[in-house]
MARGUFI-689981 format. One record per atom (N, C-alpha, C): residue in one letter; x, y, z. Coordinates in steps of 0.1 Angstrom, whole numbers, padded with zeros to 4 digits, always signed. Layout:
aXYZ
...
! end
This chain:
m-0961+1127-1423
m-0973+1124-1422
m-0976+1113-1412
a-0985+1119-1401
a-0988+1108-1389
a-0993+1098-1391
r-1009+1100-1402
r-1017+1091-1406
r-1019+1094-1419
v-1020+1080-1426
v-1021+1083-1442
v-1039+1074-1441
t-1046+1082-1452
t-1059+1077-1450
t-1063+1077-1469
v-1073+1071-1471
v-1076+1068-1484
v-1078+1079-1491
e-1082+1087-1484
e-1084+1103-1493
e-1071+1106-1497
d-1061+1107-1488
d-1044+1112-1493
d-1045+1104-1504
c-1047+1093-1506
c-1042+1084-1519
c-1052+1083-1527
i-1063+1084-1530
i-1073+1080-1542
i-1070+1091-1550
d-1069+1103-1549
d-1063+1114-1558
d-1054+1109-1569
k-1043+1101-1561
k-1032+1097-1569
k-1035+1086-1579
v-1043+1076-1578
v-1046+1064-1584
v-1066+1069-1588
d-1067+1060-1598
d-1080+1059-1604
d-1090+1055-1596
t-1091+1044-1589
t-1099+1038-1583
t-1094+1033-1568
r-1107+1031-1555
r-1099+1022-1550
r-1092+1008-1549
f-1099+1002-1561
f-1096+0991-1563
f-1080+0989-1565
d-1079+1000-1574
d-1067+1001-1581
d-1055+1005-1571
l-1060+1013-1560
l-1052+1015-1546
l-1051+1005-1540
v-1061+0996-1539
v-1060+0983-1531
v-1048+0976-1538
l-1048+0973-1549
l-1042+0963-1558
l-1026+0969-1555
l-1023+0980-1559
l-1010+0988-1561
l-1002+0988-1545
s-1008+0991-1536
s-1007+0996-1522
s-1001+0980-1518
a-1010+0968-1522
a-1007+0959-1516
a-0993+0953-1524
h-0991+0955-1534
h-0983+0948-1545
h-0967+0958-1539
r-0973+0969-1535
r-0961+0975-1529
r-0957+0973-1516
a-0966+0968-1506
a-0964+0963-1496
a-0953+0949-1498
r-0954+0941-1507
r-0951+0928-1508
r-0933+0931-1513
t-0935+0941-1521
t-0921+0943-1526
t-0913+0949-1515
i-0919+0956-1504
i-0908+0958-1493
i-0908+0952-1484
l-0915+0938-1484
l-0914+0928-1475
l-0903+0919-1481
s-0902+0920-1495
s-0891+0910-1501
s-0877+0919-1501
g-0877+0930-1499
g-0865+0938-1497
g-0861+0951-1504
a-0874+0954-1513
a-0869+0968-1516
a-0864+0977-1509
p-0859+0990-1514
p-0858+1002-1507
p-0869+1006-1500
l-0869+1015-1489
l-0881+1023-1487
l-0877+1036-1491
l-0889+1041-1495
l-0889+1056-1503
l-0892+1069-1491
v-0899+1062-1479
v-0901+1072-1472
v-0898+1066-1456
e-0896+1073-1447
e-0891+1070-1434
e-0903+1059-1427
r-0898+1050-1423
r-0907+1038-1415
r-0916+1042-1406
d-0909+1050-1397
d-0917+1057-1383
d-0925+1047-1378
n-0918+1034-1374
n-0923+1022-1366
n-0939+1020-1377
d-0939+1019-1390
d-0950+1017-1395
d-0951+1001-1401
k-0960+0997-1405
k-0961+0982-1411
k-0958+0986-1427
n-0958+0977-1435
n-0956+0977-1446
n-0963+0981-1454
t-0977+0975-1452
t-0988+0983-1458
t-0991+0998-1457
v-0987+1005-1443
v-0989+1016-1441
v-0980+1022-1448
v-0966+1018-1452
v-0955+1025-1454
v-0958+1029-1471
a-0966+1015-1477
a-0965+1019-1494
a-0978+1029-1494
l-0986+1029-1486
l-1001+1040-1488
l-0992+1054-1485
r-0984+1053-1478
r-0974+1069-1475
r-0965+1071-1487
e-0960+1061-1493
e-0953+1063-1505
e-0961+1069-1517
i-0975+1061-1518
i-0982+1064-1527
i-0989+1080-1526
a-0990+1080-1513
a-1000+1094-1508
a-0987+1107-1513
d-0976+1101-1509
d-0964+1117-1509
d-0957+1116-1523
e-0965+1107-1535
e-0960+1108-1547
e-0946+1105-1547
v-0939+1095-1541
v-0925+1092-1541
v-0924+1079-1552
v-0932+1074-1550
v-0934+1061-1562
v-0939+1062-1573
s-0935+1059-1584
s-0942+1062-1599
s-0950+1049-1601
i-0968+1058-1600
i-0978+1049-1601
i-0974+1039-1619
p-0970+1045-1627
p-0974+1035-1638
p-0963+1027-1639
e-0950+1029-1633
e-0940+1016-1628
e-0942+1010-1620
l-0952+1010-1611
l-0959+1001-1602
l-0966+0994-1607
q-0979+0999-1615
q-0986+0992-1625
q-0980+0984-1633
e-0972+0988-1639
e-0965+0978-1649
e-0957+0965-1639
s-0952+0969-1632
s-0946+0953-1619
s-0955+0948-1617
l-0968+0950-1612
l-0979+0946-1607
l-0986+0936-1617
i-0989+0939-1633
i-0992+0931-1640
i-0982+0923-1649
s-0967+0927-1649
s-0957+0915-1653
s-0956+0903-1641
g-0959+0910-1628
g-0961+0897-1618
g-0972+0889-1620
l-0981+0896-1626
l-0996+0884-1625
l-0998+0881-1640
q-0987+0880-1647
q-0988+0875-1660
q-0988+0861-1662
r-0995+0852-1667
r-0995+0836-1671
r-0984+0833-1681
v-0988+0840-1691
v-0981+0837-1705
v-0971+0848-1707
l-0960+0845-1709
l-0947+0856-1709
l-0949+0859-1725
p-0941+0869-1726
p-0946+0876-1740
p-0936+0865-1751
e-0927+0858-1749
e-0920+0847-1758
e-0930+0833-1760
e-0941+0831-1749
e-0950+0819-1752
e-0957+0826-1761
e-0964+0838-1761
e-0974+0842-1771
e-0970+0843-1784
a-0958+0848-1787
a-0952+0847-1802
a-0950+0833-1805
e-0950+0821-1800
e-0946+0807-1803
e-0962+0807-1804
a-0974+0810-1796
a-0987+0805-1803
a-0992+0810-1814
e-0987+0825-1815
e-0991+0831-1827
e-0984+0825-1839
e-0972+0819-1840
e-0966+0811-1850
e-0972+0799-1850
l-0979+0789-1840
l-0984+0779-1842
l-1001+0783-1851
l-1003+0792-1844
l-1015+0796-1849
l-1016+0800-1866
a-1007+0807-1872
a-1001+0810-1888
a-0998+0795-1889
i-0992+0788-1888
i-0990+0775-1892
i-1002+0763-1895
e-1011+0767-1886
e-1026+0760-1887
e-1034+0763-1897
q-1033+0778-1898
q-1042+0783-1908
q-1038+0783-1918
k-1023+0784-1924
k-1020+0778-1936
k-1021+0763-1938
a-1024+0753-1929
a-1025+0744-1932
a-1040+0741-1940
e-1048+0748-1933
e-1061+0748-1937
e-1066+0753-1950
e-1060+0761-1955
e-1058+0772-1968
e-1052+0763-1975
e-1040+0752-1975
e-1039+0743-1985
e-1043+0728-1982
p-1055+0723-1988
p-1059+0711-1983
p-1052+0700-1987
v-1051+0689-1982
v-1047+0677-1985
v-1052+0667-1996
s-1047+0663-2005
s-1052+0652-2014
s-1059+0643-2011
e-1064+0635-2014
e-1074+0622-2010
e-1061+0612-2009
l-1054+0611-2022
l-1044+0602-2021
l-1031+0604-2013
d-1030+0616-2009
d-1016+0620-2001
d-1022+0617-1988
m-1030+0618-1982
m-1038+0613-1973
m-1039+0595-1967
m-1041+0593-1980
m-1042+0574-1978
m-1023+0576-1977
r-1017+0576-1983
r-1005+0572-1985
r-0998+0577-1970
a-1001+0589-1965
a-0995+0590-1947
a-1006+0580-1939
l-1016+0577-1941
l-1021+0568-1932
l-1016+0555-1931
t-1013+0551-1948
t-1008+0536-1948
t-0996+0536-1940
a-0984+0546-1943
a-0973+0547-1938
a-0975+0548-1923
d-0984+0555-1915
d-0982+0552-1902
d-0985+0541-1900
r-0992+0533-1907
r-1000+0520-1901
r-0986+0510-1903
d-0976+0513-1912
d-0970+0503-1917
d-0956+0503-1905
g-0957+0519-1901
g-0943+0519-1895
g-0933+0522-1901
s-0938+0528-1916
s-0927+0528-1925
s-0922+0547-1924
s-0906+0547-1929
s-0903+0562-1926
s-0903+0573-1939
d-0911+0565-1948
d-0912+0573-1961
d-0916+0586-1958
s-0912+0594-1966
s-0916+0607-1965
s-0934+0608-1968
r-0942+0613-1964
r-0956+0614-1961
r-0960+0621-1973
f-0958+0633-1978
f-0962+0639-1988
f-0953+0642-2001
! end
């Protein structure tokens, strides 16, 4: 393919925005050393990425998943920990602390005591 256009790629991807995100992500992976799936023909990485999308030699769902995992700020393990903490907080709200237990805990904190709080 001598020239690649947006029209060559848009029928492979849902929207133009997705096309920009996916092709930019693929171009960055090529820059970081990923193997080329089409011949370079003296083209830049962005053109090679668009040609790969147009020729359907790169898997769009895998590329989307790679893009999403690369942009995630919260890892799945951290999300599980956050859910555990939320469950503990909800349990604490369901089991109210008596006024007497609260006074014992505050007194122990004030006195620096290592006694059991509850």
